[in-house]
N, C-alpha and C positions, 0 to 999 in steps of 0.2 A: 385538532387533525388526527387523522388515524394512523398508522406508519406502517400498517398495515403488510404495504409492499416489502416488509425489513426479511419477512418470511422467505420459504426457500422458493418456494412458489409463485410467480410473477402476479402482481395484482395491482389491479387499474386504482390508483388516486384520484379522486377530483377535491381538489383544492379549492375553498371557500373561505375570500379575504376581501380589503381593500380591493380600488379601483384600479384596473389593472394599468401599467406604463407604455407609453407606444414601442413599438418593434419588442415587448417580452413576451417570452418561447408560449403559445397555446398550449402545442402538444412537447413534452418531454420524454424520451426512448432512451433507459439505462440497461445496459447488460455490464455484467463484474463477475469477478474469478467466483469467489461463495455469497449467500447471503445469510450463512449463518458463520461465518465471519468475522468478530465484533467489529474491525476495522472496515468490511464494505455497509456494516451497518452505518457506522457512525460516517460515511463517506454520502452515502444515500442519506441520510438523514440532514445531511449539513445542504442538500443540492433539491432536498423536497421543498425543506422549510426556506430556502433561500427563493427557492420558484414561486412559494407559496408568496413570499412576500412582493413581489414584482408583479405578479398578475391574479386575480381574484379567481379567474378559471382554469390555471393550467390545469394539465392531465399530464402524468407520471405515472407509466408504466416503470416499472422497475422488474431486470429480472434475472436468476441466479444462474451461469454457465455449468457451475461445479469443477473447473477448472477443466472442459471438456471442450475442445477447440470445435468439433461437430456441429454441439450445440452450442458452441456463440454462433457460428456463421449459421443455423438456424433461428438462431432471437433476431439477429440483425435483419434476414428477410421477414421474417414476422413485423419488424417494429418499423420498416420501410413499408409493412405493405399499410399501416396504423399513417403511414403519409405524418409523420412529428418534423415542428422547424428545427427540431434539438436531438441528437444521440450524443448522450454522454458512454464511453467506451470504457471498463477496465481490460484489456486484452489480454485472452489466457495465453496468447503466442503474438509474440510483437510483432513479429513476420507475416506469419501465414493468416493470418485474420485481411493482410490486402484487400482481395477481391470484393470481401464484401463493404470494406471501407468505399472502395470507388464505386458498387452498387447504389451506396447509400447518397453521394454525393453527386451521384448522376442524375440520383432523384430529386435534386434540391433540398437535399438535408443534408446541413452544416455538423459535424461531427467535431467532439472533442476529445482526446483522449486525455484517459484519467487513471493518475497511479506510475502503468508505464507507458510506452512512449506507443505506437499503430504507428505503420506507412500510411501515407495520403491526405491524415488526417485536418482540419482545417486548421487546430489548435491543441495546445497539452497544457494539463498540468498536472506538476507532479513535485513531491519533494527531492528536495538536494537528495539524493540518496548515493553520490559519490562522497558527500560528505559524512553521510551517516555511517558509510563502512572504514573512511578516517578516524573518524573520533572513536569507534567502537573499536578499533581494532589499535587506535593508540593507547586508548586508554588500558587494553590488556598486555599490550608492550610494557608499561610502565609500571604494569602489576607483576611483573614476570620482571623488574628490574631488568628490562633487555636484555636477554638471554634465557635460551630455551626453545622450543618446539610449539610451533600455534596452527592448529588446524583450521584452514576452511572450508568447512560445507555449504557449499552451491548448494542451489535452488531449479525451480522451474525455468523456463528458457525464455525469461522477459526481461528488456534492460533495464530494469530497478533491480532484479538479482546480478546481472554482469555490472552493473554501474557504483554496486557496493561493495562487489570483490575487488573491482579497480580500485573501488575507495582505500579497503584493506590494504592491498598491496603496494599501494601508495606511500600510506604510514607506517609501513612498512618497511618500507626502504631505508629508513631514517632510523632502524637499528638493526644494524650489520646483525647482532650478537640473539639475534629469533631467527627461527629457519622456518617460515612457512610449509606446511604440506598440505598439499591437494586430498580435499576428506570426498568419499562419497556423496551423493547429488541427496538431499532430502527431501527433494519434490515439497516443499513450502510444509509440509506439515507435521504433528507430533511425533504421527508413528513413523515418518519414515526417517526425521531426525535421530530421534532413537535406535531405530534399525542403521541409520549409515553409521552412527555414532559405536553401536556396539559391532560393526565391521573393520571400521579404522583403530580401534581400541587392539583389535586382533592384528593391524599389519604394524602400529608405529606404539612402540612402548612407552615410550618418553615424553608423552603430552605435556604441554604445562597450562595450555589455551584454545578452547576453539572458540573461532569468530563462525555462528550460524547466522545465516540470512535471513529469519524473520525470528520472531518470537516465540511462534508455534516449535518452529524445530528446536528451537533453544532449552524451550521444555521437552522436547523428546529426550532431547541432550541430557539433562538433568536425570529423568528415568533410565539411561543409559550406565550411567554412573554406578560401581560400588560403594558403600556405606565409607564416609569418611576420604572419600577423593579429595585431592588438592588440585583438580584442575579447574581451571573457571570458564566460566562459558559467558559472553557479551554478544548481545544482535542486536536488530530492527524493527522499531516499533514505538514501544512504551504503551504497550498493552494493560488492560487488566489487567490479566493474566501474571502478565511480567512484576504490576506493581506488586502482587500476591505473594510472590516470589522472594523480590526485595524485602517484604518486610519479616522475611523471618531469613534464621541464617541455611545459606548452601551452597552450591558451585558457580549459579548464574548474578554476575556480580553488577549487566550497564545493560542497556538498552539506549539504542540512537530513537530519542521518540519525534515520530511522526505526528501529522496535524490531522486525520483522513475527515474530520467534519469540516474544515478549512477549503482541503482540497477538492471536495462536496462543491460547497459555497462559491469558490472564484472557479470553478468549472461552468455553472450555470451564469454566472458575472462575465466569463467571456464567452459564452455563448450568445449571450444579450447583446453586447457589444460587436461580435460578430454579423449576428442577423440584422442591425442598425446600420451595419455599413461605414463601422467607425475605424478609424484607423487605429492599432491598438497593437502591440507585441502578442504575437502567439505561441508565445511562451510561456506562462507563470511557473515558477519554482517555488516552491511553498519550505523553507528553511528549519531544518531537524535541530531539536538538543541533547544534549547524554544526561541521561538519566541514571541515576544510580544510587547508591542506599544513604548517602550523605545530605543527594537533592530532592529525595522522594518526598519529605515532610511538604517543601514548596511548590508539589508537583497535582496539576488539576486533570490531567488525562484527559482522555479522550470522551470522557463525559461530558467534558466544560464544551461551549457552545459560544462562538462568535459573535458578536453583535451585531441586530436585527439589519438590514441590507439598508435601512433608511438612514441607519447615522453614519454610513462613508461617508 
């Protein structure tokens, strides 16, 4: 099967495989933050391959919003016009996308939020983002021996970010010798993280660690540091780029690893249950694990795939 829908431009995929199960989606629309991001590529791959296993004739349209709210609003209207059974929504703004969600549901389309919350959806599949913030910041606090200044670098206005920050603060509350500093918003990107940390290094002279809300920002923070800096960086994602960073020496010490393939897979399965009228939990939370240099040898990463749907 071609995975050309993982390109930044939206592309229609027709999956061909064995006989479809009853109530399996016939058409699925997907809109996510950015399809040049490996996280969303893995998420969409999980969704497409799961849909492929459920229905031989499923048609999937995947679209990249490029973190633009107006673009995503237009994409949902475009998907509504295609009359899919199911829309998977990785919202670029967890609140402002509400009118488009309501319009899709009014058209009889099931909407499942993926990765981040969105208002008025039928269901949600996401990582345990609070846990992600907790385990990353607890690790940083222990690296600092429970004392020093730790910068929290925020990101886009979505619930995954706010949950990670809340988890970080909860973990730091157990370390009274750690002083949390609120950093400049890193905007979810490498360049944003780099510029944000450059600004914060001028504001805070004694920083010992940085918690960045995702791996891209963490990699940007690494670029912002002078040679031989002793500052430690932890983040959330467990991406292939962070694996490479942990294979070499440097300031990045940990990342709470998500499972984007599994998020996409579970979102399609939840959508199928909702379409068939099953009584089911409407929120699925995917656990995270801490990736460090010590755990790296046993880490399979985002490239690993979950078992086929038939094995559930």
